C-alpha positions in Angstrom: -5.2 -31.7 -3.5 -8.5 -31.7 -1.6 -11.9 -30.0 -1.7 -12.9 -28.3 1.5 -15.0 -25.4 2.9 -13.7 -22.2 4.4 -15.3 -19.4 6.3 -14.5 -15.7 5.8 -13.3 -14.4 9.1 -12.2 -11.0 8.1 -12.1 -8.7 5.0 -9.9 -5.7 5.1 -9.6 -3.1 2.3 -5.8 -2.4 2.2 -5.8 -0.1 -0.9 -8.2 0.8 -3.7 -9.6 -2.5 -5.0 -7.2 -4.5 -2.9 -8.4 -6.7 -0.1 -6.8 -8.9 2.5 -9.1 -11.9 3.3 -8.7 -14.3 6.2 -10.4 -17.7 5.9 -10.7 -20.4 8.5 -11.0 -24.0 7.5 -14.3 -25.4 8.9 -14.0 -28.9 7.5 -12.3 -31.5 9.8 -9.3 -31.9 7.5 -5.5 -31.4 7.7 -4.7 -28.8 5.1 -0.9 -28.7 4.3 0.7 -26.5 1.7 4.1 -25.2 0.7 4.7 -21.5 0.9 4.2 -20.1 -2.6 1.4 -22.5 -3.6 -2.2 -21.4 -4.5 -5.8 -22.5 -4.0 -9.0 -22.3 -6.1 -12.2 -20.8 -4.8 -15.6 -21.4 -6.3 -16.7 -17.9 -7.0 -19.8 -18.6 -9.0 -21.7 -21.7 -10.3 -19.2 -23.9 -12.2 -16.6 -21.1 -11.9 -13.4 -21.2 -10.0 -10.5 -18.7 -9.7 -7.0 -19.3 -8.4 -5.3 -17.2 -5.7 -1.9 -17.5 -4.1 -1.9 -18.1 -0.4 -0.3 -15.1 1.2 0.1 -16.5 4.7 2.8 -18.8 6.1 2.1 -22.5 6.4 2.4 -22.0 10.2 -0.7 -19.9 10.2 -3.8 -22.0 10.9 -5.9 -19.6 8.7 -5.6 -19.0 4.9 -4.9 -15.4 4.0 -5.3 -14.0 0.4 -4.5 -10.7 -1.2 -6.9 -10.0 -4.0 -7.1 -7.2 -6.5 -10.7 -6.7 -7.8 -9.8 -4.1 -10.4 -9.9 -6.6 -13.3 -13.7 -6.9 -12.8 -14.2 -10.5 -13.7 -16.2 -13.2 -11.8 -13.6 -13.4 -9.1 -13.5 -9.6 -8.6 -17.3 -9.5 -8.4 -17.3 -12.3 -5.8 -14.7 -10.6 -3.6 -16.3 -7.2 -3.8 -19.6 -8.8 -2.4 -18.4 -11.6 -0.1 -19.1 -10.9 3.6 -17.6 -12.0 6.8 -19.2 -15.2 7.9 -19.8 -16.5 4.3 -18.9 -20.1 3.6 -16.9 -20.8 0.4 -15.8 -24.0 -1.4 -12.0 -24.2 -1.9 -9.8 -26.7 -3.7 -6.0 -27.1 -3.3 -3.2 -26.7 -2.9 -1.7 -26.3 -6.4 1.5 -25.1 -7.8 5.3 -25.5 -7.9 6.2 -21.9 -7.4 8.0 -22.6 -4.1 11.3 -21.7 -2.5 14.3 -23.5 -4.1 17.2 -21.4 -3.1 20.5 -22.5 -1.5 22.0 -19.0 -1.5 20.6 -15.4 -1.5 17.2 -14.8 -3.1 15.5 -11.8 -4.7 11.7 -11.6 -4.9 10.5 -9.3 -7.6 6.8 -8.4 -7.7 4.2 -6.0 -9.0 0.8 -5.5 -7.4 -0.8 -8.5 -5.6 2.0 -10.6 -7.1 3.5 -10.0 -3.6 1.1 -12.6 -2.2 3.2 -15.8 -2.7 6.3 -13.9 -1.6 4.7 -12.8 1.7 4.1 -16.5 2.4 7.6 -17.6 1.3 9.5 -14.8 3.1 7.7 -15.2 6.4 8.0 -19.0 6.2 11.8 -18.8 5.5 12.4 -16.2 8.3 10.4 -18.3 10.8 12.5 -21.3 9.9 15.8 -19.4 10.6 17.0 -18.9 7.0 20.0 -16.6 7.3 20.6 -16.0 3.6 19.9 -12.5 2.2 16.3 -12.3 1.2 15.4 -9.1 -0.8 12.0 -8.0 -2.0 11.6 -5.5 -4.8 7.9 -4.5 -5.1 6.6 -2.3 -7.8 3.3 -0.3 -7.4 1.9 2.7 -9.2 0.9 5.4 -6.7 1.2 6.1 -3.0 -2.5 5.1 -2.5 -1.5 1.6 -3.8 1.0 1.0 -1.0 0.0 -1.5 1.7 1.8 -3.9 4.1 4.6 -1.4 4.6 4.4 -1.5 8.4 4.6 -5.3 8.3 7.6 -5.3 5.9 9.4 -2.7 8.0 8.8 -4.8 11.2 10.2 -7.9 9.5 13.3 -6.1 8.3 13.9 -4.8 11.8 13.5 -8.2 13.3 15.5 -10.1 10.7 18.6 -8.3 9.4 18.9 -10.6 6.4 15.6 -9.4 5.0 15.5 -6.1 3.0 12.8 -4.6 0.9 12.2 -1.8 -1.7 8.8 -0.4 -2.5 9.2 1.5 -5.8 6.4 3.6 -7.4 6.2 4.0 -11.2 4.0 7.1 -11.0 4.6 8.8 -7.6 3.6 12.3 -6.5 6.2 14.9 -6.0 6.0 14.4 -2.2 6.9 10.6 -2.3 10.1 10.1 -0.5 10.7 6.5 -1.4 12.1 4.7 -4.4 10.9 5.7 -7.8 10.7 3.9 -11.2 9.9 0.4 -12.4 11.4 -2.6 -10.7 13.7 -3.2 -13.7 15.3 0.2 -13.2 16.5 -0.9 -9.8 17.6 -4.4 -10.9 19.8 -2.7 -13.5 21.9 -1.0 -10.8 22.2 -4.0 -8.4 25.0 -6.4 -8.0 24.2 -10.1 -7.2 26.3 -12.7 -5.4 27.0 -16.0 -7.2 24.2 -18.5 -6.7 21.5 -15.9 -6.2 18.0 -17.1 -7.1 15.3 -14.9 -8.5 11.5 -15.2 -8.2 9.3 -13.1 -10.4 5.5 -12.6 -9.9 3.2 -10.0 -11.3 2.1 -8.6 -14.7 3.5 -10.2 -17.8 5.4 -7.1 -18.9 7.4 -7.0 -15.7 8.2 -10.7 -15.7 9.3 -10.7 -19.4 11.4 -7.5 -19.0 13.0 -8.7 -15.7 13.9 -12.1 -17.2 15.5 -10.3 -20.2 17.5 -7.9 -18.0 18.7 -10.7 -15.7 19.7 -13.1 -18.4 20.8 -10.8 -21.3 22.2 -7.7 -19.6 23.4 -9.3 -16.4 24.4 -12.7 -17.9 22.6 -14.8 -15.2 21.6 -18.4 -15.9 18.0 -19.1 -16.9 17.8 -21.9 -14.3 18.3 -19.3 -11.5 15.0 -17.6 -12.4 11.5 -18.8 -11.5 8.3 -16.9 -12.4 4.6 -16.9 -12.2 2.2 -14.5 -14.0 -0.7 -12.8 -12.4 
């Protein structure tokens, strides 16, 4: 873990209150992290907030996906930060990293996709040929982002599949509908499959219960992180 300075290179509004931020490291350091880890940013005096790194370790920049809807100090900071601003960062932190030997499911809501974007890209770049499946829950069509990127990855790597499911879609939505747990209920999993859960507490708790109680899967095959 080290403290270093980063510069905001780009800030892109992907969906209402959701931003993709790309930071370059301006200190003369070697910053290494494992896909799935997170960093802290100093967002106000004596105030830091933690964010999963959304980019692969092979990327020289640090990319974050941030939801500013909660409205706390971190949200205020990211609503106002501008390209060119210098920010203090600390990290990396965390043990929410890829541990699978067989197939893997990544189950996310909202910006809980951030660590999975890092892990999935990293594993595909490294030549992982196991089945990697992302199940991502959002609310409305306007909340959908990264779909072109996910589609491109699935076309390039046949072992990667994804489902974007909306809990409150409009009548014109042609994709998957319902909460992520409604899709997990109907799925069959090969022996040895590992599950990674990241998002709101309700989804994580409900998914764990479904996988262990209803599906009879072992607790040690499930890893989770709350957002």
